[in-house]
C-alpha positions as CSV (number, residue, x, y, z in Angstrom):
1,M,88.6,47.3,193.8
2,S,87.8,48.7,197.2
3,D,84.9,46.3,197.7
4,I,87.3,43.3,197.8
5,V,87.8,41.9,201.3
6,T,91.1,43.3,202.8
7,T,91.9,40.2,204.8
8,L,93.4,38.1,202.0
9,P,96.0,35.6,203.1
10,S,99.5,37.0,203.5
11,R,100.7,34.3,201.1
12,P,100.7,34.7,198.1
13,V,101.1,38.4,197.8
14,T,97.9,39.2,195.8
15,A,97.5,42.2,193.5
16,I,94.2,42.9,191.7
17,F,94.1,45.0,188.5
18,P,91.3,46.6,186.6
19,D,92.2,44.8,183.3
20,R,94.4,42.2,181.8
21,R,96.9,44.7,180.4
22,A,97.6,46.3,183.8
23,M,97.9,42.8,185.3
24,G,100.4,41.6,182.6
25,E,102.5,44.7,182.9
26,A,102.8,44.4,186.7
27,A,103.8,40.8,186.5
28,A,106.3,41.5,183.8
29,R,108.0,44.2,185.9
30,L,108.3,41.9,188.8
31,V,109.8,39.1,186.7
32,Q,112.1,41.4,184.9
33,D,113.4,42.9,188.2
34,E,113.9,39.5,189.7
35,I,115.8,38.2,186.7
36,A,118.1,41.2,186.7
37,R,118.7,40.7,190.4
38,V,119.5,37.0,190.1
39,V,121.7,37.5,187.1
40,A,123.6,40.2,188.9
41,A,124.1,38.0,191.9
42,K,124.8,34.7,190.3
43,G,125.9,35.4,186.7
44,S,122.9,33.6,185.2
45,A,119.3,32.6,185.9
46,R,117.2,29.5,185.3
47,I,113.5,30.2,184.8
48,I,110.4,28.2,183.9
49,M,107.7,29.8,181.7
50,A,104.1,28.8,181.2
51,C,102.4,28.3,177.9
52,A,98.7,29.3,177.8
53,P,96.5,32.1,176.5
54,S,96.2,33.4,180.1
55,Q,99.9,34.5,179.8
56,N,99.5,36.5,176.6
57,D,99.3,39.9,178.3
58,Y,102.3,39.1,180.5
59,Y,104.5,38.1,177.5
60,A,103.4,41.2,175.5
61,A,104.6,43.3,178.4
62,L,107.7,41.3,179.1
63,I,109.1,41.3,175.6
64,P,110.0,45.1,175.5
65,L,111.5,44.9,179.0
66,A,113.7,41.9,177.9
67,R,114.7,43.5,174.6
68,A,115.8,46.6,176.5
69,T,118.1,44.5,178.6
70,P,119.8,42.0,176.3
71,E,122.8,41.7,178.5
72,V,120.6,40.2,181.2
73,W,118.5,37.9,179.0
74,K,121.5,36.4,177.2
75,K,122.3,34.9,180.6
76,V,118.8,33.3,181.2
77,H,118.2,29.6,180.7
78,V,114.6,28.9,179.9
79,F,112.5,25.8,180.6
80,H,108.8,25.2,180.3
81,M,106.4,23.3,182.4
82,D,104.3,20.9,180.3
83,D,103.3,19.8,176.8
84,Y,100.9,17.3,175.2
85,V,102.2,13.8,174.6
86,G,102.5,13.1,170.9
87,L,102.5,16.7,169.6
88,T,105.5,17.7,167.6
89,A,107.3,21.0,168.2
90,D,105.8,22.6,165.1
91,H,102.2,21.6,166.0
92,E,100.0,24.6,166.3
93,Q,99.0,23.7,169.8
94,S,102.4,22.5,171.0
95,F,103.4,24.5,174.1
96,R,106.9,24.7,172.6
97,N,105.4,26.4,169.6
98,Y,103.4,28.7,171.8
99,L,106.4,29.9,173.8
100,K,108.5,30.5,170.7
101,K,105.7,32.4,169.0
102,H,104.8,34.5,172.1
103,F,108.3,35.1,173.6
104,L,111.4,33.3,172.4
105,D,111.2,34.4,168.8
106,H,111.4,38.0,170.1
107,V,114.1,37.7,172.8
108,E,117.5,36.2,172.8
109,V,118.2,33.9,175.7
110,A,121.1,31.8,176.8
111,S,119.3,28.6,176.1
112,F,115.9,27.0,175.8
113,S,115.4,23.4,177.0
114,P,112.1,22.0,175.6
115,L,110.2,19.0,176.6
116,Q,110.3,16.5,173.7
117,A,106.7,15.5,173.9
118,E,106.8,13.4,170.8
119,A,109.6,11.2,172.1
120,A,109.2,7.5,171.3
121,D,110.0,6.6,175.0
122,I,108.0,9.2,176.9
123,A,109.0,7.8,180.3
124,A,112.7,8.2,179.4
125,E,112.0,11.8,178.2
126,A,110.5,12.6,181.6
127,R,113.6,11.3,183.3
128,R,115.8,13.3,180.9
129,Y,114.0,16.5,181.7
130,D,113.9,15.7,185.4
131,A,117.7,15.5,185.3
132,A,118.0,18.8,183.5
133,L,115.8,20.6,186.1
134,A,117.8,19.0,188.9
135,A,121.1,20.3,187.6
136,A,120.8,23.6,189.5
137,P,118.1,25.6,191.4
138,I,115.2,27.1,189.5
139,D,115.1,30.9,190.2
140,I,111.8,32.0,188.9
141,I,108.6,30.4,187.6
142,S,106.0,32.5,185.7
143,M,102.8,30.5,185.7
144,G,99.0,30.4,185.7
145,I,96.2,28.5,187.4
146,G,93.7,26.2,185.6
147,E,89.9,26.3,185.9
148,N,90.2,23.2,188.2
149,G,93.0,24.8,190.2
150,H,95.8,22.9,188.5
151,I,99.4,24.1,188.3
152,A,101.0,23.0,185.0
153,F,99.1,19.8,184.3
154,N,98.9,18.7,188.0
155,D,95.1,18.2,187.9
156,P,93.5,17.3,191.2
157,P,93.4,13.5,190.5
158,V,97.1,13.4,189.8
159,A,98.5,16.2,192.0
160,D,100.9,15.3,194.7
161,F,102.6,17.8,197.0
162,N,105.3,15.2,197.8
163,D,105.8,13.8,194.3
164,P,109.1,11.9,194.2
165,V,109.9,13.0,190.7
166,R,110.1,16.4,189.0
167,V,108.5,15.4,185.7
168,K,105.8,12.8,185.0
169,V,103.3,11.7,182.4
170,V,99.8,12.5,183.5
171,E,96.3,11.8,182.3
172,L,94.3,15.0,181.9
173,D,91.0,15.2,183.7
174,P,87.8,16.2,181.9
175,V,87.7,19.8,183.4
176,C,91.2,20.4,182.2
177,R,90.5,19.1,178.7
178,Q,87.3,21.2,178.5
179,Q,89.4,24.3,179.5
180,Q,91.5,23.8,176.4
181,V,88.3,24.1,174.3
182,N,87.2,27.1,176.3
183,D,90.5,28.8,175.6
184,G,90.1,28.3,171.9
185,C,93.0,25.9,171.6
186,F,91.0,22.9,170.3
187,P,87.6,22.8,168.5
188,T,86.2,19.9,170.7
189,V,87.2,17.9,173.8
190,A,87.8,14.9,171.5
191,D,90.6,16.8,169.8
192,V,92.4,17.5,173.1
193,P,95.2,15.0,173.8
194,K,94.5,12.8,176.8
195,H,98.0,12.7,178.2
196,A,100.8,15.3,178.9
197,L,104.2,15.6,180.3
198,S,104.1,17.9,183.3
199,L,106.4,19.3,185.9
200,T,105.3,18.2,189.4
201,L,104.3,20.3,192.4
202,P,107.6,20.1,194.3
203,V,109.3,21.9,191.4
204,F,107.1,24.9,192.1
205,A,107.5,24.6,195.9
206,H,111.3,24.8,195.6
207,A,111.6,27.6,193.1
208,G,113.0,30.9,194.2
209,L,110.0,33.0,193.2
210,L,106.6,32.3,191.7
211,A,104.8,34.9,189.6
212,C,101.2,33.6,189.0
213,I,99.2,35.4,186.3
214,V,95.4,34.6,186.3
215,P,92.9,36.6,184.2
216,T,89.2,36.1,183.3
217,V,86.0,35.2,185.1
218,R,86.4,31.5,184.2
219,K,89.2,31.4,186.7
220,A,87.3,33.2,189.5
221,Q,86.4,30.1,191.4
222,A,89.9,28.7,191.1
223,V,91.3,32.0,192.4
224,R,88.9,32.0,195.4
225,D,89.8,28.4,196.1
226,T,93.5,29.1,195.8
227,L,93.2,31.8,198.5
228,F,90.6,30.3,200.8
229,A,90.2,26.5,200.3
230,P,92.1,24.1,202.5
231,V,95.6,23.6,201.2
232,G,95.7,20.3,199.3
233,T,95.3,18.5,196.0
234,A,91.6,19.3,195.6
235,C,93.0,22.7,194.5
236,P,96.7,22.2,193.7
237,A,97.2,26.0,193.4
238,T,96.8,26.3,197.2
239,L,100.5,25.5,197.1
240,L,101.0,29.2,196.5
241,R,99.9,29.8,200.2
242,Q,102.9,27.7,201.3
243,H,105.5,29.4,199.2
244,P,107.5,32.2,200.9
245,R,107.9,34.3,197.7
246,A,104.7,33.7,195.7
247,H,102.9,36.6,193.9
248,L,99.4,36.3,192.4
249,F,98.4,38.8,189.7
250,I,94.7,38.8,188.9
251,D,92.3,41.0,186.9
252,A,88.9,42.2,188.2
253,D,87.1,39.4,186.5
254,A,89.3,36.7,188.1
255,A,88.8,38.5,191.5
256,S,85.0,38.6,191.1
257,L,84.2,35.8,193.5
258,L,86.5,36.9,196.3
259,P,84.6,37.8,199.5
260,K,83.2,41.4,199.6
261,R,83.2,43.6,202.6
């Protein structure tokens, strides 16, 4: 990737890979090493994991690393960052279901704390999960970026760098809902739920380390904006430029709109 401009921002630490597999493997090594370090230092780790097709290569690479170090992962407490309001845990497109299928069914962890997106009182569920997150620092977040630059479901219309809560109910914007169709998660936009529970931007800002995994050409504009657009809610992922330990892993397709020499 020698034609990519060398003057990328110092934050996040950005690494460009020729393909998704290499990208996922590098991200998995970073997260595995950081989890091992945190567990050795503190006796346990609290991590938040993303649930989206963009994370598939990362989880495929992380599973064997985690299975090779069960003594570490049995001390890891797992949270996730969002889910569709109204979907049950066994729904095919529930993010809880995704995370179990792609990671948790293969690796033993200390605990998994899911969002109960089908709760009758969704505002109360947001408060419950907020309290669970607040109980101790979050050490690591593995994450992606949406086509509209969102982090979790903090789409530009609802994103707030100074959000007073850790978890909230959000209305998904049209670009976000279309992305779910583009990703093959739903057949039409009409099938995509209109509301979700989402962790807010301050949760990401205060985490110990961010590992952001972003493949495909459909994310190329969001990657460019993340690195070069003004920091703000027009592209929530610009938060990565403010975090002291943020890492961005992208494949060649996602890097395709970065400035050339």
